N, C-alpha and C positions, 0 to 999 in steps of 0.2 A: 454410570460408575458404581461399583459395588461398595458396600459398607466397609469391607476390609481395606480396600484401596484408599477410601476416604480417611480411615483411621491411621493409615500409614502416613498420609499427607499431614494429618494433625500432629503426629509424633515428630515428623521432620520439622514442621513449623515450630513446635515447642523447643526442640533442640537449637534451632537457629535463633529463636527469640532469647534463649538463655545466654548464648554467646554474645549476641548483640547487646543485651542488657548489661552484661559484665563489662564490656568495652565502654558502653555509654555512661555507666556509673563512674568510670575513671575520668572521662572527659568532664563530667559534672563536678567531681571533687576538685580537679585542677582549676576549673573556672570559678567554682564557689569560693576557693581560698585566695586565689591570686589574680582572678580576672584574666586568665590567659588560656589560649587554645594550644594544647600540646600536640602538634600535628605529627610527631613521630610515634604517637601512641599505638597506631595500627601496626607499625613495624616492631614495637615491643611485644606484641602478640606473637609474631613470628619468632622473635628472639627467644621468648619463653618456650615455645614449642620445640625449637631446635636445641635449646639448652637441656630440656628434658630428654630429647632423643640422644644427645651426646652422652648424658649420664647412663642411659640404657645401653648404648653401644659399649661404653667403657666397662660397665659391670658385666655385661654378657661376655666380653672378651676375656675376663679373668675367671669365668666359670660360674658366675652367679645366675641361678635359674629360677629362684623363688619368685613367682609373680607379684606377691605382696611386697616383698623387699624392693623389687625393681620399680613397682608403681610408686612406692614411697620416695625412692631416689629420684624418679622422674619429676614428681611434684615438687620436692624440695629444691632440686637443681633449677627448675623453672622459676620458682618463687624467689630464690636467693638471687639468681642472675638478673631478673627483671627489677627486683627491689634495688639492687645496686645501680642498674641503669637509670631507674627513676630518680634516685638520689643524685647521680652524676648530672643528669639533665637539669634538675632543679638547681643544683649548686653552681654549675659552671655555664649554664646557658640562660636559664630563666631568671634567677635572682640578680645577676649582674645587669640584666636588661629591664629590671623592674620599672625604672623611671623612663625608659625609652618608649616610643610609640609601639602599640600592640602589634603592628604589622611587622616590626623587627623580630619579635618573639615568634610570630607565626612563621616567618621566613627561616629563621635559624633552626627551629624544631623540624620544619619541613625538610631542610637540608640534612639535618641529623638523621632523620628517618631514611633518607636516601643512602647515606653513608652506612647505616646499620644494615639495611637491606642488601646493599652491594657487598658488604663484608661477609654476610652469610653466603651469598652466591659464590664469592671468590675463594673464601678460606675454609668453608665447611667441605669435607670430601664429597664430591659429587653434588655440591650445593646448587648448581644450576638446573638440576633435574629434580622432579618430585621424589621425595624420600618416603619409604614405607615406615609408618609409625606402628610400634608393637601393639598387639591386642592383649592387654594385660588384665582385662576384666573378665569375669565369668560370662560365657556366651549362651547359657541356657535361658529359657523364657517360658511364656505361657501362651497357649493358643486360645483365641476367642473367635471361634468360627475359622475363617480363613486368615484372620489377622494374627500375626505372631508378635507378641510384646516381649522384647528382649530385656533381660535383667540389667545388662550394662547400660542401656539407654535410660532406664528408670533411675539407676544409681547416679548417672551423670547429671540428670535433671535435678535430683534431690541435692546432690553435692553443690551444684551451681546455686540452687535456691538457698542453701545454708550459707554459702559465701556471701550472698547479697544480704541475707538476714543478719549475719554476723557483722557486716559492715554497718548496717542500720543500727544495731545495738551498740557498736563501738562509737558511732557518731552521737547517739542520743543518750547513752547510759554510762559513759565513762568520763573521767577527768580529761583524758586526751581528746575525746569527742567534744567536750565542752570548750576546750581551747580551740579546736578547729572551727567550731561554730562561732566562737567569739571573734576569731580572726576574719572569718567570712563576713560577719556582720559589720564589724568596724575595726580595722587594723590598728588605728592609732589608739583607740580606747583599750584594745587588747594589750598593746605594748605598755600602756600606762599602768595596767593592772598586773604587770609583771610576767606576762606570757612571752615565752621565747618564740618570736615570730619565725626566725629561720628554722628552728627545730620543727615547728608545726608544718612549715612548707615542705621540708625534707621528708617528714613522716607521711604527709598526705600524698606526695608524689610516689613514695615507695609503696603505699597502700594501693593507689590506683594502678600502678604497674603490676603489682601482684595479681590484682583482679584480671588484668590483661593476660598474664601468664596462665591463669586458670582457663580463660577463654581459649587460648592456644592449645593447651593440653586437652581440653574437652573436644576441640575441633579435631585434633590428631587421633584421639581415642575413638571418636565417632566415625570418622571417614577412613581411619587407618592410613593416612597419608598427609604429609606436610610439604609445603613449597615455600621457597624464600620470599615469594611475592604474595603470600596468603594474607598478609596484614594490610595490603593496599585496600581491597574491597571491604574487609572487616573494619578497618579504620574509618573509611568514608561512611559506611552504614552506621557504625557506632556513633559517629559525630552527628549524622543526620537524625538518628534516634534520640540523641540528647537534645538536639535543637527542637525536634518535633514534640518531645515531652515538655520542654521548657528548660533551657540550659541553666544549670544551677539548682535544679530541683531533682533530688534523688529519686523520688517516686515517679516523676515525669520521665526520667531516663529509663526506668524499668518498663513503664507503659510504652514508651516510644520503641524500645527494643522489640517487645513482643508484637506491637502493632505493625512494625515494618516486616517482621517475619510472617505475620498473618497476611499482609498484602502480597508478599512474594508467593506464599502458598496458594492464595486465591488466584493469583496470576497463573501459576502453574496448572491449577485445576480448571479454571474457567475460560482462559483465553483459547480461542479456536485455532491459533497458530502455534500451539505447543508451548513448552515452558522456556524456550530460548529468550523470550522477551519479558520474563517475570520481573527482572530487575528494572527494566524500562517502565513497566507498569507500576511497580512499587514506588520508584522515584517520582514518576508522574503524579501519582496520588499525593505523595508527600508535598510536592510543589504546590498543588492545589490547596492542601490543608494549611500550608504555611502562609499562603496569600489570604486565607480566611482567618487564620489565627496566628498573626505574626509573632506573638510572645510564646507560642507553644500551646499544646492542649491543656497543660496545667500551668497557668500563669505563675511566673516567679516574681516574688517581691524581694527586695534587697535584704530585708530583715529575716527572710525565711530561707536564704540560700543554704544548701547543704544540710 
């Protein structure tokens, strides 16, 4: 294998890792604050991508052609749509079942994800088929020997990194973040201190869903294609990454996302029977790691969640 091909695999792995990390951080936020698994989270990724695509289609239909304006509209539409979805899920599905067995929340959100996925398939024009996602970023790049490093790939990686860094700063450096951490550590004490528990939960679900929207938009911009079922695998992998890193640990979610992508890339490069089994290889290794480290690679303590 040439160095240029290896470099391309590394870039692909980095892009996948960023998407997985964004999804995994959402799972971690939900679990950290409310001890629930929001299993429609993967389908929220698809909803964000299609909301952005719908905004692009609408603006293009009225003659808007400026790539910068179109990109801004795509991102804003995806973020707003998924934030609303996150709030609705928290308000009408998760909070009413707060005292119910966790299996109830898991089942309800799993069914909500199916409803959301099927709604995209049935009601989006041509939604049952893969849809072309617009290439809105500059396509120039730099050549390093035979390897071509595209500017849009670098920009997507940097943007994803800034989103994760911004989430970290929000959680650790703001009053809202302090409230989120207080609720994650001890809900009853947080209520006693005057923290609005419901508001914290709604904001957290909105934030986690917006991160999913960015994962969906990055996926669309990178592959130039979206599909109504794209969130299924992304959701499963994002959840596996969160578990692998240590569910409830923000840093663990990031590590888990990039580790899973590295395993997929390694499987695609090293396996003698081509890349068709890279997911099988990655999940197999994760199963082994979880049997060895049941609490995740970065062990989570209740006092340090989120």
